[in-house]
C-alpha positions in Angstrom: -13.0 -19.9 -2.2 -9.8 -18.3 -0.9 -9.5 -15.6 1.7 -6.8 -13.0 2.1 -6.0 -9.5 3.2 -4.8 -6.3 1.4 -1.5 -5.1 2.8 -1.0 -1.4 3.7 2.0 -0.9 1.6 1.1 2.7 0.8 1.1 5.6 3.3 -2.1 5.7 5.3 -3.1 2.3 4.0 -6.5 2.6 2.3 -7.8 5.6 4.2 -7.8 8.9 2.4 -8.6 11.2 5.3 -7.2 13.7 7.6 -9.2 12.2 10.5 -6.4 9.7 11.4 -2.8 10.2 12.3 -0.8 9.7 9.1 1.6 6.7 8.9 4.2 5.4 6.6 4.3 1.9 5.2 7.0 -0.2 6.9 8.4 -3.6 6.4 7.7 -4.4 10.1 4.0 -3.6 9.8 3.5 -5.6 6.6 5.5 -8.5 8.1 3.4 -8.6 11.2 0.2 -8.6 9.2 1.4 -11.3 6.9 2.5 -13.6 9.7 -0.8 -13.0 11.5 -2.7 -13.7 8.3 -0.9 -17.0 7.9 -1.5 -17.9 11.6 -5.2 -17.3 11.2 -5.3 -19.5 8.1 -5.8 -16.9 5.4 -4.7 -18.0 1.9 -2.9 -14.9 0.6 -1.8 -11.3 1.2 -2.1 -8.8 -1.7 -0.2 -5.6 -2.1 -1.1 -2.8 -4.5 1.2 -1.3 -7.1 1.2 2.4 -6.9 4.0 4.6 -8.3 2.7 8.0 -7.5 0.6 9.3 -4.6 -2.2 11.8 -4.6 -0.4 14.6 -2.7 -2.5 17.2 -1.1 -3.4 17.5 2.6 -3.5 13.8 3.2 -0.4 12.8 1.3 -2.3 9.6 0.4 0.0 7.0 -1.0 2.9 9.5 -1.4 5.1 6.8 0.1 4.8 3.2 -1.0 6.8 0.0 -0.6 7.4 -1.6 -4.0 5.0 -4.5 -4.4 7.2 -7.2 -6.1 10.1 -6.7 -3.7 7.8 -6.6 -0.7 5.8 -9.8 -1.5 8.9 -11.8 -2.5 10.5 -10.8 0.9 7.3 -11.8 2.7 7.1 -15.1 0.9 10.6 -16.0 2.2 9.4 -15.7 5.8 6.1 -17.7 5.5 5.2 -21.4 5.1 2.0 -21.2 3.1 1.5 -17.6 2.0 3.6 -16.6 -0.9 
């Protein structure tokens, strides 16, 4: 069995709510999560592919980091995860 983590490469991560402060996906946040996942011994990180957000009050996933570009850049800074 392999264990990993979903990356928050879309705005507001996986939370569709107005109860939290909205945030944009950033390279730095995804880099920190990936490096910590590797440090903790996880096997992979997984980013979603989303080309259009939901709009509305939450702006859920209205901004996304492109998955292939993000994961290839993250693979270049890790030893095992890639």
